[in-house]
mmCIF file of the C-alpha atoms, coordinates in Angstrom:
data_MODEL
# 
_entry.id   MODEL 
# 
loop_
_atom_site.group_PDB 
_atom_site.id 
_atom_site.type_symbol 
_atom_site.label_atom_id 
_atom_site.label_alt_id 
_atom_site.label_comp_id 
_atom_site.label_asym_id 
_atom_site.label_entity_id 
_atom_site.label_seq_id 
_atom_site.pdbx_PDB_ins_code 
_atom_site.Cartn_x 
_atom_site.Cartn_y 
_atom_site.Cartn_z 
_atom_site.occupancy 
_atom_site.B_iso_or_equiv 
_atom_site.pdbx_formal_charge 
_atom_site.auth_seq_id 
_atom_site.auth_comp_id 
_atom_site.auth_asym_id 
_atom_site.auth_atom_id 
_atom_site.pdbx_PDB_model_num 
ATOM 1   C CA . ARG A 1 1   ? -0.306  -0.037  -0.119  1.00 0.00 ? 1   ARG A CA 1 
ATOM 2   C CA . ILE A 1 2   ? 1.591   2.996   -0.845  1.00 0.00 ? 2   ILE A CA 1 
ATOM 3   C CA . TYR A 1 3   ? -0.148  6.521   -0.033  1.00 0.00 ? 3   TYR A CA 1 
ATOM 4   C CA . ASP A 1 4   ? 0.552   10.594  -1.489  1.00 0.00 ? 4   ASP A CA 1 
ATOM 5   C CA . ALA A 1 5   ? -0.248  13.037  0.996   1.00 0.00 ? 5   ALA A CA 1 
ATOM 6   C CA . ILE A 1 6   ? -0.267  16.544  1.547   1.00 0.00 ? 6   ILE A CA 1 
ATOM 7   C CA . VAL A 1 7   ? 1.107   17.316  5.371   1.00 0.00 ? 7   VAL A CA 1 
ATOM 8   C CA . VAL A 1 8   ? 1.326   20.685  7.005   1.00 0.00 ? 8   VAL A CA 1 
ATOM 9   C CA . GLY A 1 9   ? 5.231   21.571  7.837   1.00 0.00 ? 9   GLY A CA 1 
ATOM 10  C CA . VAL A 1 10  ? 8.454   21.398  6.231   1.00 0.00 ? 10  VAL A CA 1 
ATOM 11  C CA . VAL A 1 11  ? 9.039   17.867  6.633   1.00 0.00 ? 11  VAL A CA 1 
ATOM 12  C CA . LYS A 1 12  ? 13.026  17.604  6.831   1.00 0.00 ? 12  LYS A CA 1 
ATOM 13  C CA . SER A 1 13  ? 13.344  14.212  5.329   1.00 0.00 ? 13  SER A CA 1 
ATOM 14  C CA . GLY A 1 14  ? 11.717  10.700  5.614   1.00 0.00 ? 14  GLY A CA 1 
ATOM 15  C CA . ALA A 1 15  ? 11.588  8.498   8.498   1.00 0.00 ? 15  ALA A CA 1 
ATOM 16  C CA . THR A 1 16  ? 9.745   5.191   9.793   1.00 0.00 ? 16  THR A CA 1 
ATOM 17  C CA . VAL A 1 17  ? 7.367   5.966   12.628  1.00 0.00 ? 17  VAL A CA 1 
ATOM 18  C CA . ASN A 1 18  ? 7.182   2.648   14.634  1.00 0.00 ? 18  ASN A CA 1 
ATOM 19  C CA . LYS A 1 19  ? 4.149   3.502   17.038  1.00 0.00 ? 19  LYS A CA 1 
ATOM 20  C CA . ASN A 1 20  ? 1.655   1.564   18.181  1.00 0.00 ? 20  ASN A CA 1 
ATOM 21  C CA . ILE A 1 21  ? -2.060  2.716   17.682  1.00 0.00 ? 21  ILE A CA 1 
ATOM 22  C CA . GLY A 1 22  ? -4.835  2.145   19.668  1.00 0.00 ? 22  GLY A CA 1 
ATOM 23  C CA . ARG A 1 23  ? -8.430  3.852   20.564  1.00 0.00 ? 23  ARG A CA 1 
ATOM 24  C CA . HIS A 1 24  ? -7.800  7.469   21.871  1.00 0.00 ? 24  HIS A CA 1 
ATOM 25  C CA . PRO A 1 25  ? -7.913  6.952   26.039  1.00 0.00 ? 25  PRO A CA 1 
ATOM 26  C CA . THR A 1 26  ? -10.656 10.136  26.451  1.00 0.00 ? 26  THR A CA 1 
ATOM 27  C CA . GLU A 1 27  ? -12.335 10.651  23.277  1.00 0.00 ? 27  GLU A CA 1 
ATOM 28  C CA . ARG A 1 28  ? -12.727 7.185   22.264  1.00 0.00 ? 28  ARG A CA 1 
ATOM 29  C CA . ILE A 1 29  ? -14.123 7.832   18.401  1.00 0.00 ? 29  ILE A CA 1 
ATOM 30  C CA . LYS A 1 30  ? -10.686 8.819   17.659  1.00 0.00 ? 30  LYS A CA 1 
ATOM 31  C CA . MET A 1 31  ? -7.437  6.442   17.212  1.00 0.00 ? 31  MET A CA 1 
ATOM 32  C CA . ALA A 1 32  ? -4.275  7.319   19.171  1.00 0.00 ? 32  ALA A CA 1 
ATOM 33  C CA . ALA A 1 33  ? -0.449  6.949   18.658  1.00 0.00 ? 33  ALA A CA 1 
ATOM 34  C CA . LEU A 1 34  ? 0.443   5.033   22.130  1.00 0.00 ? 34  LEU A CA 1 
ATOM 35  C CA . ARG A 1 35  ? 3.421   4.300   24.163  1.00 0.00 ? 35  ARG A CA 1 
ATOM 36  C CA . TYR A 1 36  ? 1.525   1.205   25.806  1.00 0.00 ? 36  TYR A CA 1 
ATOM 37  C CA . GLY A 1 37  ? -1.025  -1.250  24.412  1.00 0.00 ? 37  GLY A CA 1 
ATOM 38  C CA . GLY A 1 38  ? -2.757  -0.836  20.956  1.00 0.00 ? 38  GLY A CA 1 
ATOM 39  C CA . LYS A 1 39  ? -1.489  -2.824  17.759  1.00 0.00 ? 39  LYS A CA 1 
ATOM 40  C CA . LYS A 1 40  ? 1.830   -2.719  16.006  1.00 0.00 ? 40  LYS A CA 1 
ATOM 41  C CA . ALA A 1 41  ? 1.831   -0.189  13.333  1.00 0.00 ? 41  ALA A CA 1 
ATOM 42  C CA . VAL A 1 42  ? 4.801   0.664   10.834  1.00 0.00 ? 42  VAL A CA 1 
ATOM 43  C CA . SER A 1 43  ? 4.729   3.475   8.340   1.00 0.00 ? 43  SER A CA 1 
ATOM 44  C CA . HIS A 1 44  ? 7.486   4.599   6.385   1.00 0.00 ? 44  HIS A CA 1 
ATOM 45  C CA . TYR A 1 45  ? 7.044   8.238   4.278   1.00 0.00 ? 45  TYR A CA 1 
ATOM 46  C CA . ARG A 1 46  ? 9.962   10.295  2.340   1.00 0.00 ? 46  ARG A CA 1 
ATOM 47  C CA . VAL A 1 47  ? 9.582   13.673  0.304   1.00 0.00 ? 47  VAL A CA 1 
ATOM 48  C CA . LEU A 1 48  ? 8.007   14.361  -2.354  1.00 0.00 ? 48  LEU A CA 1 
ATOM 49  C CA . GLU A 1 49  ? 7.791   17.979  -2.632  1.00 0.00 ? 49  GLU A CA 1 
ATOM 50  C CA . ARG A 1 50  ? 8.111   20.897  -0.388  1.00 0.00 ? 50  ARG A CA 1 
ATOM 51  C CA . PHE A 1 51  ? 6.737   23.662  -0.516  1.00 0.00 ? 51  PHE A CA 1 
ATOM 52  C CA . ARG A 1 52  ? 6.727   27.562  2.198   1.00 0.00 ? 52  ARG A CA 1 
ATOM 53  C CA . GLU A 1 53  ? 4.492   25.392  5.026   1.00 0.00 ? 53  GLU A CA 1 
ATOM 54  C CA . HIS A 1 54  ? 3.739   22.309  3.994   1.00 0.00 ? 54  HIS A CA 1 
ATOM 55  C CA . SER A 1 55  ? 5.378   19.571  2.066   1.00 0.00 ? 55  SER A CA 1 
ATOM 56  C CA . ARG A 1 56  ? 4.347   16.404  -0.078  1.00 0.00 ? 56  ARG A CA 1 
ATOM 57  C CA . VAL A 1 57  ? 5.191   12.571  1.231   1.00 0.00 ? 57  VAL A CA 1 
ATOM 58  C CA . ARG A 1 58  ? 4.642   9.467   -0.229  1.00 0.00 ? 58  ARG A CA 1 
ATOM 59  C CA . VAL A 1 59  ? 3.921   6.643   3.156   1.00 0.00 ? 59  VAL A CA 1 
ATOM 60  C CA . LYS A 1 60  ? 4.319   3.032   2.358   1.00 0.00 ? 60  LYS A CA 1 
ATOM 61  C CA . LEU A 1 61  ? 2.329   1.196   5.024   1.00 0.00 ? 61  LEU A CA 1 
ATOM 62  C CA . GLU A 1 62  ? 3.897   -2.067  6.656   1.00 0.00 ? 62  GLU A CA 1 
ATOM 63  C CA . THR A 1 63  ? 0.688   -2.166  8.987   1.00 0.00 ? 63  THR A CA 1 
ATOM 64  C CA . GLY A 1 64  ? -2.692  -1.119  8.249   1.00 0.00 ? 64  GLY A CA 1 
ATOM 65  C CA . ARG A 1 65  ? -4.814  0.099   11.084  1.00 0.00 ? 65  ARG A CA 1 
ATOM 66  C CA . THR A 1 66  ? -7.314  2.389   11.015  1.00 0.00 ? 66  THR A CA 1 
ATOM 67  C CA . HIS A 1 67  ? -6.618  5.578   10.280  1.00 0.00 ? 67  HIS A CA 1 
ATOM 68  C CA . GLN A 1 68  ? -2.568  5.022   10.213  1.00 0.00 ? 68  GLN A CA 1 
ATOM 69  C CA . ILE A 1 69  ? -1.258  7.172   8.424   1.00 0.00 ? 69  ILE A CA 1 
ATOM 70  C CA . ARG A 1 70  ? -3.206  10.020  9.455   1.00 0.00 ? 70  ARG A CA 1 
ATOM 71  C CA . VAL A 1 71  ? -2.398  9.375   13.275  1.00 0.00 ? 71  VAL A CA 1 
ATOM 72  C CA . HIS A 1 72  ? 1.171   8.448   12.572  1.00 0.00 ? 72  HIS A CA 1 
ATOM 73  C CA . MET A 1 73  ? 2.026   11.742  10.315  1.00 0.00 ? 73  MET A CA 1 
ATOM 74  C CA . ALA A 1 74  ? -0.034  13.955  13.555  1.00 0.00 ? 74  ALA A CA 1 
ATOM 75  C CA . ALA A 1 75  ? 2.155   12.439  16.310  1.00 0.00 ? 75  ALA A CA 1 
ATOM 76  C CA . VAL A 1 76  ? 5.267   13.220  14.349  1.00 0.00 ? 76  VAL A CA 1 
ATOM 77  C CA . GLY A 1 77  ? 3.785   16.627  14.009  1.00 0.00 ? 77  GLY A CA 1 
ATOM 78  C CA . PHE A 1 78  ? 2.665   16.676  10.377  1.00 0.00 ? 78  PHE A CA 1 
ATOM 79  C CA . PRO A 1 79  ? -1.136  16.301  10.115  1.00 0.00 ? 79  PRO A CA 1 
ATOM 80  C CA . LEU A 1 80  ? -2.544  15.798  6.924   1.00 0.00 ? 80  LEU A CA 1 
ATOM 81  C CA . VAL A 1 81  ? -4.142  19.225  5.238   1.00 0.00 ? 81  VAL A CA 1 
ATOM 82  C CA . GLY A 1 82  ? -8.030  18.936  5.370   1.00 0.00 ? 82  GLY A CA 1 
ATOM 83  C CA . ASP A 1 83  ? -8.316  16.145  8.375   1.00 0.00 ? 83  ASP A CA 1 
ATOM 84  C CA . GLN A 1 84  ? -11.079 17.665  10.731  1.00 0.00 ? 84  GLN A CA 1 
ATOM 85  C CA . VAL A 1 85  ? -10.043 14.977  13.568  1.00 0.00 ? 85  VAL A CA 1 
ATOM 86  C CA . TYR A 1 86  ? -6.255  14.742  13.997  1.00 0.00 ? 86  TYR A CA 1 
ATOM 87  C CA . GLY A 1 87  ? -5.389  17.800  12.182  1.00 0.00 ? 87  GLY A CA 1 
ATOM 88  C CA . GLY A 1 88  ? -5.237  20.588  14.029  1.00 0.00 ? 88  GLY A CA 1 
ATOM 89  C CA . ARG A 1 89  ? -5.046  24.536  12.663  1.00 0.00 ? 89  ARG A CA 1 
ATOM 90  C CA . LEU A 1 90  ? -4.773  25.069  8.992   1.00 0.00 ? 90  LEU A CA 1 
ATOM 91  C CA . LYS A 1 91  ? -1.221  26.920  8.305   1.00 0.00 ? 91  LYS A CA 1 
ATOM 92  C CA . ILE A 1 92  ? -1.509  29.651  5.956   1.00 0.00 ? 92  ILE A CA 1 
ATOM 93  C CA . PRO A 1 93  ? 1.716   31.020  4.648   1.00 0.00 ? 93  PRO A CA 1 
ATOM 94  C CA . LYS A 1 94  ? 2.398   34.312  5.061   1.00 0.00 ? 94  LYS A CA 1 
ATOM 95  C CA . LYS A 1 95  ? 1.339   36.654  2.188   1.00 0.00 ? 95  LYS A CA 1 
ATOM 96  C CA . MET A 1 96  ? -0.037  33.646  0.533   1.00 0.00 ? 96  MET A CA 1 
ATOM 97  C CA . MET A 1 97  ? -2.437  35.366  -2.365  1.00 0.00 ? 97  MET A CA 1 
ATOM 98  C CA . PRO A 1 98  ? -6.169  35.434  -1.416  1.00 0.00 ? 98  PRO A CA 1 
ATOM 99  C CA . GLU A 1 99  ? -7.110  32.626  -3.914  1.00 0.00 ? 99  GLU A CA 1 
ATOM 100 C CA . PHE A 1 100 ? -4.664  30.461  -2.916  1.00 0.00 ? 100 PHE A CA 1 
ATOM 101 C CA . VAL A 1 101 ? -5.894  30.734  0.852   1.00 0.00 ? 101 VAL A CA 1 
ATOM 102 C CA . GLU A 1 102 ? -9.240  30.127  -0.235  1.00 0.00 ? 102 GLU A CA 1 
ATOM 103 C CA . ILE A 1 103 ? -8.649  26.899  -2.500  1.00 0.00 ? 103 ILE A CA 1 
ATOM 104 C CA . LEU A 1 104 ? -6.366  25.673  1.188   1.00 0.00 ? 104 LEU A CA 1 
ATOM 105 C CA . ARG A 1 105 ? -9.392  26.469  3.416   1.00 0.00 ? 105 ARG A CA 1 
ATOM 106 C CA . GLY A 1 106 ? -11.845 25.061  0.849   1.00 0.00 ? 106 GLY A CA 1 
ATOM 107 C CA . PHE A 1 107 ? -9.854  21.867  0.849   1.00 0.00 ? 107 PHE A CA 1 
ATOM 108 C CA . LYS A 1 108 ? -12.236 19.584  3.734   1.00 0.00 ? 108 LYS A CA 1 
ATOM 109 C CA . HIS A 1 109 ? -10.901 16.597  3.098   1.00 0.00 ? 109 HIS A CA 1 
ATOM 110 C CA . GLN A 1 110 ? -8.065  14.436  3.891   1.00 0.00 ? 110 GLN A CA 1 
ATOM 111 C CA . ALA A 1 111 ? -5.022  15.212  1.440   1.00 0.00 ? 111 ALA A CA 1 
ATOM 112 C CA . LEU A 1 112 ? -4.134  11.371  1.145   1.00 0.00 ? 112 LEU A CA 1 
ATOM 113 C CA . HIS A 1 113 ? -4.349  9.570   -1.953  1.00 0.00 ? 113 HIS A CA 1 
ATOM 114 C CA . ALA A 1 114 ? -4.014  5.470   -2.001  1.00 0.00 ? 114 ALA A CA 1 
ATOM 115 C CA . GLY A 1 115 ? -1.770  5.746   -5.180  1.00 0.00 ? 115 GLY A CA 1 
ATOM 116 C CA . GLN A 1 116 ? -0.814  2.302   -5.315  1.00 0.00 ? 116 GLN A CA 1 
ATOM 117 C CA . LEU A 1 117 ? -2.514  -0.644  -3.747  1.00 0.00 ? 117 LEU A CA 1 
ATOM 118 C CA . SER A 1 118 ? -1.764  -4.423  -4.001  1.00 0.00 ? 118 SER A CA 1 
ATOM 119 C CA . LEU A 1 119 ? -1.790  -7.766  -2.326  1.00 0.00 ? 119 LEU A CA 1 
ATOM 120 C CA . GLU A 1 120 ? -1.626  -11.614 -2.878  1.00 0.00 ? 120 GLU A CA 1 
ATOM 121 C CA . HIS A 1 121 ? -4.413  -13.497 -3.744  1.00 0.00 ? 121 HIS A CA 1 
ATOM 122 C CA . PRO A 1 122 ? -6.228  -15.761 -1.031  1.00 0.00 ? 122 PRO A CA 1 
ATOM 123 C CA . ILE A 1 123 ? -6.241  -18.841 -3.538  1.00 0.00 ? 123 ILE A CA 1 
ATOM 124 C CA . THR A 1 124 ? -4.673  -19.171 -6.814  1.00 0.00 ? 124 THR A CA 1 
ATOM 125 C CA . GLY A 1 125 ? -1.131  -16.577 -4.511  1.00 0.00 ? 125 GLY A CA 1 
ATOM 126 C CA . LYS A 1 126 ? -0.950  -14.392 -7.283  1.00 0.00 ? 126 LYS A CA 1 
ATOM 127 C CA . GLN A 1 127 ? 0.483   -10.612 -6.863  1.00 0.00 ? 127 GLN A CA 1 
ATOM 128 C CA . MET A 1 128 ? -2.766  -8.491  -7.468  1.00 0.00 ? 128 MET A CA 1 
ATOM 129 C CA . LYS A 1 129 ? -1.581  -4.478  -7.881  1.00 0.00 ? 129 LYS A CA 1 
ATOM 130 C CA . TRP A 1 130 ? -4.094  -1.725  -8.672  1.00 0.00 ? 130 TRP A CA 1 
ATOM 131 C CA . LYS A 1 131 ? -2.772  1.906   -9.672  1.00 0.00 ? 131 LYS A CA 1 
ATOM 132 C CA . ALA A 1 132 ? -5.160  4.960   -8.992  1.00 0.00 ? 132 ALA A CA 1 
ATOM 133 C CA . GLU A 1 133 ? -4.500  8.577   -10.715 1.00 0.00 ? 133 GLU A CA 1 
ATOM 134 C CA . MET A 1 134 ? -4.431  10.920  -8.306  1.00 0.00 ? 134 MET A CA 1 
ATOM 135 C CA . PRO A 1 135 ? -7.938  13.184  -8.059  1.00 0.00 ? 135 PRO A CA 1 
ATOM 136 C CA . GLU A 1 136 ? -8.093  16.460  -9.667  1.00 0.00 ? 136 GLU A CA 1 
ATOM 137 C CA . ASP A 1 137 ? -8.775  18.701  -5.961  1.00 0.00 ? 137 ASP A CA 1 
ATOM 138 C CA . MET A 1 138 ? -5.535  17.224  -4.881  1.00 0.00 ? 138 MET A CA 1 
ATOM 139 C CA . LEU A 1 139 ? -3.552  17.863  -8.121  1.00 0.00 ? 139 LEU A CA 1 
ATOM 140 C CA . ASP A 1 140 ? -5.011  21.077  -8.286  1.00 0.00 ? 140 ASP A CA 1 
ATOM 141 C CA . LEU A 1 141 ? -4.319  21.767  -4.607  1.00 0.00 ? 141 LEU A CA 1 
ATOM 142 C CA . ILE A 1 142 ? -0.573  20.336  -5.521  1.00 0.00 ? 142 ILE A CA 1 
ATOM 143 C CA . ASP A 1 143 ? -0.331  23.204  -8.401  1.00 0.00 ? 143 ASP A CA 1 
ATOM 144 C CA . MET A 1 144 ? -1.566  25.910  -6.409  1.00 0.00 ? 144 MET A CA 1 
ATOM 145 C CA . LEU A 1 145 ? 1.273   25.099  -3.121  1.00 0.00 ? 145 LEU A CA 1 
ATOM 146 C CA . ARG A 1 146 ? 4.112   24.935  -6.090  1.00 0.00 ? 146 ARG A CA 1 
ATOM 147 C CA . ASP A 1 147 ? 2.580   27.952  -7.929  1.00 0.00 ? 147 ASP A CA 1 
ATOM 148 C CA . ASP A 1 148 ? 2.425   30.243  -4.050  1.00 0.00 ? 148 ASP A CA 1 
ATOM 149 C CA . GLN A 1 149 ? 6.360   28.876  -3.824  1.00 0.00 ? 149 GLN A CA 1 
ATOM 150 C CA . GLU A 1 150 ? 7.020   30.220  -7.068  1.00 0.00 ? 150 GLU A CA 1 
ATOM 151 C CA . ASP A 1 151 ? 5.625   33.567  -6.287  1.00 0.00 ? 151 ASP A CA 1 
ATOM 152 C CA . TYR A 1 152 ? 7.313   33.968  -2.939  1.00 0.00 ? 152 TYR A CA 1 
ATOM 153 C CA . ARG A 1 153 ? 10.371  33.395  -4.332  1.00 0.00 ? 153 ARG A CA 1 
ATOM 154 C CA . ALA A 1 154 ? 9.894   35.634  -7.295  1.00 0.00 ? 154 ALA A CA 1 
ATOM 155 C CA . GLN A 1 155 ? 9.170   38.420  -4.720  1.00 0.00 ? 155 GLN A CA 1 
ATOM 156 C CA . HIS A 1 156 ? 12.000  37.777  -2.115  1.00 0.00 ? 156 HIS A CA 1 
ATOM 157 C CA . THR A 1 157 ? 15.071  36.592  -4.086  1.00 0.00 ? 157 THR A CA 1 
ATOM 158 C CA . SER A 1 158 ? 17.093  39.107  -5.419  1.00 0.00 ? 158 SER A CA 1 
ATOM 159 C CA . TYR A 1 159 ? 19.072  37.785  -8.512  1.00 0.00 ? 159 TYR A CA 1 
ATOM 160 C CA . ASP A 1 160 ? 22.058  39.935  -10.289 1.00 0.00 ? 160 ASP A CA 1 
ATOM 161 C CA . ALA A 1 161 ? 23.038  37.725  -13.193 1.00 0.00 ? 161 ALA A CA 1 
ATOM 162 C CA . ASP A 1 162 ? 26.450  39.618  -13.034 1.00 0.00 ? 162 ASP A CA 1 
ATOM 163 C CA . TYR A 1 163 ? 27.241  38.268  -10.035 1.00 0.00 ? 163 TYR A CA 1 
ATOM 164 C CA . ASP A 1 164 ? 26.664  34.650  -10.855 1.00 0.00 ? 164 ASP A CA 1 
ATOM 165 C CA . ILE A 1 165 ? 28.883  32.124  -8.555  1.00 0.00 ? 165 ILE A CA 1 
ATOM 166 C CA . ASP A 1 166 ? 28.691  28.432  -9.574  1.00 0.00 ? 166 ASP A CA 1 
ATOM 167 C CA . ASP A 1 167 ? 29.513  26.883  -6.073  1.00 0.00 ? 167 ASP A CA 1 
ATOM 168 C CA . GLY A 1 168 ? 29.890  23.264  -6.872  1.00 0.00 ? 168 GLY A CA 1 
ATOM 169 C CA . VAL A 1 169 ? 26.176  22.825  -5.636  1.00 0.00 ? 169 VAL A CA 1 
ATOM 170 C CA . GLU A 1 170 ? 24.111  21.240  -7.456  1.00 0.00 ? 170 GLU A CA 1 
ATOM 171 C CA . VAL A 1 171 ? 20.265  21.840  -7.306  1.00 0.00 ? 171 VAL A CA 1 
ATOM 172 C CA . SER A 1 172 ? 17.500  19.493  -8.962  1.00 0.00 ? 172 SER A CA 1 
ATOM 173 C CA . TRP A 1 173 ? 13.747  19.758  -8.386  1.00 0.00 ? 173 TRP A CA 1 
ATOM 174 C CA . VAL A 1 174 ? 11.590  16.830  -8.368  1.00 0.00 ? 174 VAL A CA 1 
ATOM 175 C CA . THR A 1 175 ? 9.792   16.547  -11.345 1.00 0.00 ? 175 THR A CA 1 
ATOM 176 C CA . ASP A 1 176 ? 6.441   14.254  -12.144 1.00 0.00 ? 176 ASP A CA 1 
ATOM 177 C CA . ALA A 1 177 ? 8.124   11.814  -13.346 1.00 0.00 ? 177 ALA A CA 1 
ATOM 178 C CA . ASP A 1 178 ? 10.561  11.141  -10.243 1.00 0.00 ? 178 ASP A CA 1 
ATOM 179 C CA . ILE A 1 179 ? 7.456   11.620  -8.056  1.00 0.00 ? 179 ILE A CA 1 
ATOM 180 C CA . GLN A 1 180 ? 5.643   8.338   -10.181 1.00 0.00 ? 180 GLN A CA 1 
ATOM 181 C CA . LYS A 1 181 ? 8.830   6.109   -9.404  1.00 0.00 ? 181 LYS A CA 1 
# 
């Protein structure tokens, strides 16, 4: 199971979250990452893109607990955009264009997409795999976050072509082709 998510916060690097999940001790309709008790839950995530106040991550599950990605990402400080249960407060980047603010505020479901699911057929033992295209509203959200990043850079970066220094640092941008890997 491989998922793409847009989370609140700038994720520095990928990691593995190995935290048991069980019912929240006081809010029984919620699940929680628990120090003691619960069921084993393991999620691996890596960064696909970083924006000003958000990140796009790919999550691979070893286990399949209820709300696992939502609980694990919130537990490490990066809740999913649009998650009304585990998401906490919406983070709007400073000086974001008003139309972008409306798109972000208007995203009312979790920014989570099951891009690939696979399983072993219980009778034949054959590996089965399904892939799904990302929904339009999530693609629009990603495009908006990219545009906001570019607008912000353009407004806050001074560049003098006469003072261009090759410092030996190679910069590469994540492309859509890289993300499909």
